[in-house]
C-alpha positions as CSV (number, residue, x, y, z in Angstrom):
1,M,2.7,10.2,30.4
2,K,5.5,9.5,27.4
3,F,4.9,6.3,26.0
4,L,7.2,4.9,23.6
5,R,7.3,1.3,21.7
6,Y,11.0,-0.7,21.3
7,T,12.6,-3.9,21.3
8,Y,14.4,-5.4,24.2
9,N,15.9,-9.0,23.8
10,Q,14.4,-9.6,20.8
11,E,10.5,-8.7,21.9
12,T,8.6,-6.1,20.7
13,A,6.9,-3.7,23.8
14,Y,5.1,-1.0,24.3
15,G,6.3,1.0,27.8
16,V,5.9,4.4,29.6
17,L,9.3,6.6,30.2
18,C,10.0,8.1,33.2
19,D,13.5,9.3,34.4
20,N,15.4,7.6,31.0
21,K,13.4,4.4,32.8
22,I,11.1,2.3,31.0
23,Y,8.3,0.7,32.6
24,S,6.7,-1.7,30.3
25,I,3.2,-2.1,29.8
26,S,0.3,-4.7,29.0
27,G,-2.6,-4.5,27.4
28,N,-4.2,-1.9,24.9
29,L,-2.1,0.8,24.1
30,F,-5.3,3.1,23.3
31,G,-7.4,1.9,26.2
32,Y,-6.8,-0.4,29.3
33,H,-3.7,-1.0,30.3
34,T,-1.3,-1.6,32.8
35,V,2.2,-0.6,33.9
36,A,5.2,-3.3,35.1
37,K,6.3,-2.8,38.6
38,H,9.9,-2.9,37.5
39,S,11.9,-0.8,34.7
40,I,14.9,-1.3,32.0
41,S,17.2,1.7,31.0
42,L,16.6,3.3,27.8
43,A,19.6,2.6,26.9
44,E,19.3,-0.7,26.6
45,V,16.8,-1.0,24.0
46,T,16.1,0.0,20.3
47,L,13.4,2.4,19.7
48,L,10.6,2.2,17.2
49,A,8.3,4.3,15.7
50,P,5.8,5.1,18.8
51,C,2.9,3.6,17.3
52,E,1.7,1.9,14.0
53,P,-0.7,3.5,12.4
54,T,-3.0,2.5,9.7
55,K,-2.4,5.9,8.2
56,I,-0.6,8.9,8.0
57,V,-2.7,12.1,7.0
58,A,-0.7,15.1,6.7
59,V,-1.6,18.9,6.2
60,G,0.2,21.5,4.2
61,L,0.7,25.2,4.2
62,N,-0.4,25.4,8.0
63,Y,1.7,27.7,9.5
64,R,1.2,31.5,8.8
65,D,5.0,32.6,8.3
66,H,5.6,29.2,5.8
67,A,2.6,30.0,4.2
68,K,4.1,33.1,3.9
69,E,7.7,32.7,2.4
70,L,5.8,30.1,0.0
71,K,3.8,33.1,-1.0
72,E,0.9,31.2,0.0
73,T,-2.9,32.8,1.0
74,Q,-4.9,31.1,3.9
75,R,-7.0,28.5,2.8
76,Q,-10.6,28.2,3.7
77,D,-9.9,24.3,4.2
78,P,-6.9,22.6,5.6
79,V,-4.4,21.2,2.8
80,L,-4.7,17.3,2.9
81,F,-2.0,14.9,1.7
82,M,-1.3,11.5,2.5
83,K,1.9,9.5,3.1
84,P,2.1,5.7,3.8
85,T,3.0,3.9,6.3
86,T,6.1,2.4,4.5
87,A,7.7,5.5,4.7
88,I,7.6,5.3,8.7
89,L,11.5,5.6,10.0
90,P,12.3,5.5,13.8
91,P,14.3,7.8,16.0
92,Y,18.2,7.3,14.9
93,G,17.3,6.0,11.3
94,K,18.6,7.0,8.4
95,I,16.8,9.2,5.7
96,V,17.8,7.9,2.5
97,R,17.6,10.0,-0.9
98,P,15.8,8.3,-3.5
99,T,18.2,7.9,-6.9
100,M,15.6,9.8,-8.7
101,S,15.9,13.5,-6.5
102,K,18.8,15.8,-6.2
103,Q,17.2,17.9,-3.0
104,V,15.4,16.5,-0.1
105,D,14.2,18.4,2.7
106,Y,13.3,18.5,6.0
107,E,10.2,19.6,7.8
108,A,9.3,19.8,11.2
109,E,5.8,19.3,12.4
110,L,3.5,18.3,15.6
111,A,2.0,15.2,15.1
112,I,-1.2,13.9,16.9
113,V,-1.8,10.3,17.6
114,I,-5.5,9.2,17.4
115,G,-6.6,7.4,20.3
116,K,-10.1,6.2,19.5
117,K,-12.1,5.8,16.2
118,A,-13.5,9.1,15.3
119,C,-16.1,9.8,12.7
120,H,-17.9,12.8,11.8
121,I,-17.0,14.2,15.7
122,S,-16.9,17.9,16.4
123,V,-14.3,20.5,16.9
124,E,-15.6,20.5,20.9
125,E,-15.2,16.6,21.1
126,A,-11.7,16.3,18.7
127,K,-10.1,16.6,22.0
128,E,-11.6,12.7,23.5
129,Y,-10.2,11.3,20.5
130,I,-6.6,12.7,20.3
131,F,-4.2,10.4,22.7
132,G,-1.1,12.7,22.3
133,Y,1.4,14.2,20.1
134,T,5.2,13.4,19.0
135,C,7.6,14.7,16.9
136,F,7.5,14.1,13.1
137,N,9.9,15.3,9.8
138,D,7.5,15.2,7.1
139,V,10.9,14.8,4.4
140,T,10.2,15.4,0.8
141,A,12.0,15.8,-2.5
142,R,11.2,19.0,-3.3
143,D,12.5,18.9,-6.8
144,L,10.2,16.2,-7.4
145,Q,7.5,18.0,-5.6
146,K,7.6,21.0,-8.2
147,I,7.8,18.6,-11.4
148,D,4.6,16.6,-10.6
149,G,2.4,19.5,-8.8
150,Q,1.1,17.3,-6.7
151,W,2.6,15.6,-3.5
152,T,2.4,11.9,-3.3
153,R,5.9,11.0,-4.8
154,A,7.4,13.7,-3.2
155,K,6.5,12.8,0.0
156,G,6.1,9.2,-0.2
157,F,9.5,7.1,-0.2
158,D,10.7,4.7,2.1
159,T,12.1,6.3,5.1
160,F,10.3,9.9,4.4
161,A,8.2,9.6,7.4
162,P,11.0,9.8,10.8
163,M,8.8,9.9,14.6
164,G,9.4,9.9,17.3
165,P,10.4,9.4,20.1
166,V,7.6,9.1,22.8
167,I,3.9,9.8,22.4
168,E,3.3,12.7,24.9
169,T,-0.3,12.3,26.6
170,E,-0.2,15.3,28.6
171,L,0.3,18.7,27.2
172,D,-1.5,21.8,25.9
173,P,-0.4,22.1,21.7
174,T,-1.8,25.5,21.2
175,S,1.8,27.1,22.3
176,L,4.8,24.8,21.6
177,S,7.9,25.9,20.5
178,I,9.1,23.4,17.8
179,S,12.8,23.6,16.0
180,L,14.8,21.7,14.0
181,E,18.9,21.2,14.0
182,V,20.9,20.2,11.2
183,N,24.2,19.3,12.2
184,G,23.7,21.3,15.6
185,V,22.9,24.6,13.4
186,V,19.1,26.2,14.1
187,K,17.4,26.0,10.7
188,Q,13.9,26.0,11.6
189,K,12.4,27.8,14.7
190,G,8.7,28.5,15.5
191,N,5.8,28.0,17.9
192,T,2.5,26.0,17.4
193,N,0.6,29.1,18.0
194,M,1.6,29.7,14.4
195,M,-1.0,27.5,13.5
196,M,-3.7,28.6,11.0
197,F,-5.4,24.9,11.6
198,S,-6.0,24.2,15.1
199,C,-5.3,20.2,16.3
200,E,-9.0,19.9,17.0
201,E,-10.0,21.7,14.1
202,L,-7.9,19.4,12.0
203,V,-9.0,16.4,13.6
204,S,-12.8,16.9,13.4
205,Y,-12.0,18.3,9.6
206,I,-10.3,15.0,8.4
207,S,-12.5,12.9,10.4
208,H,-15.6,14.1,7.7
209,V,-13.4,13.0,5.0
210,M,-12.3,9.7,6.6
211,T,-12.6,7.5,9.6
212,L,-9.6,8.0,11.8
213,L,-8.6,4.5,14.0
214,P,-6.6,4.3,17.2
215,G,-2.6,5.1,16.2
216,D,-3.8,7.2,13.3
217,V,-1.1,9.7,12.9
218,I,-2.2,13.2,11.6
219,T,1.2,15.7,10.6
220,T,0.4,19.3,11.6
221,G,2.3,21.9,9.0
222,T,6.0,22.9,9.1
223,P,6.8,26.5,10.2
224,A,8.8,28.4,7.8
225,G,12.8,27.9,7.4
226,I,12.4,24.3,5.5
227,G,15.7,23.8,3.6
228,P,17.6,20.8,2.1
229,M,19.8,18.0,3.9
230,S,22.9,16.8,2.5
231,A,24.7,12.9,2.8
232,G,26.0,12.6,6.2
233,D,23.7,15.5,7.7
234,T,22.3,15.0,11.4
235,V,18.5,16.1,11.7
236,C,17.2,17.0,14.7
237,V,13.2,17.9,15.0
238,T,13.0,19.4,18.9
239,I,9.6,20.2,20.3
240,E,8.6,21.5,24.0
241,Q,7.2,19.0,26.6
242,I,7.9,15.8,23.8
243,G,11.2,15.6,23.5
244,T,14.2,15.0,20.4
245,L,13.6,12.8,17.1
246,L,17.7,12.5,15.8
247,N,17.7,10.8,12.3
248,Y,20.7,11.0,9.7
249,M,21.0,11.7,6.4
250,S,22.6,9.0,4.2
């Protein structure tokens, strides 16, 4: 199922998307909920980020081709960093270049949405804790990343975490095509089968570092082809079976 979050008539709600129609749900998104019988058109609502995480845990250098383009070798453990929730941007939102940066890059990523509290779980248990998957753009001030030697400032600005449009709960993440277009031109094209660490391995590993809560987001790395965005650009992240996340560069 495809779940989303939206505003309609000045009210915020979660819903299920089916054939461009939204059926609102009541109850707990990550537990028991009921689905309304009546629908509204997708065109009538304003989409929001599909969940409200307490944290965004990001994984760097997890695609073999991306690591190769940066001349990095296979890591024994995943490389982790954090993005603040204040960076979240909904579909169709505008990415704002900070005045202190001259180069803001796109990074198309598959993101995991956690469905229940996870602490010290095994790889074999991890699937039980994953609610679903969504599209993510790990926007990065590349020049600041190089200056700082670490990633907090470069990846933490407001609007630097576009995500959505939906959470897909019924897919196998092991071999999904993932691409990114800028103004209709393909800049990144890869497949999740190029990941060094699987989604289940990442969830398990991170759960041994910090407790994951329902709605938390884990981004899983980007394929090769990262590059800059310019003012006025339209940027689309597309992942097989999930859909397209569209944003603009202001």
